[in-house]
N, C-alpha and C positions, 0 to 999 in steps of 0.2 A: 368565280364559283357561284352557282345558284343556291339560294337558301331553300329551306323546306317550303315556305309560303310561295316562293317563285316557282318551284317545281309543281306545287299543287295547282297554281293558276295555269301553268303551261299544260298540265294534264287535263284540266277542265276545258281549256280552249280546244285541245286536240279532240277530246271526246265530243264536245259540242259540234265541232266541225264535221266529224264523222256522222253524227246523228242527223245534222242538216243535210248532208250529202245523201244519206240513205232515204230520208223523207222525199227529197227532190227526185231521186231515182224512181221511187214508187209513184210519185206524181206524174212523171214522164211516161212510165210504162203502163199505167192504168188504162188509158184509151186503147193502146195496142192490144192489151190483154182482153179488153171488152170486145173488140172487133174479132179477135180469134175465137172467143167464147161464142159469139153470135154465129160465126161461120161454122163452128163445130156443131152447134144446135141445128143449123140448117142442113148439114150433111146427115145428121142422125135422123132428122124429120123426113128427108128424102128417102133414106134407106127403109124406113118403116112403111112408106106408101107402096 
């Protein structure tokens, strides 16, 4: 049986892992989002002309 300190440590490890995964996901998505943003600006600029 896990004691309270063991459960707390397990919870902290799980939350830390999820936070790291979230930051990594944002790090991987940012270049793609920047390209999409540039493409969208180009389309809007072409429509204005």
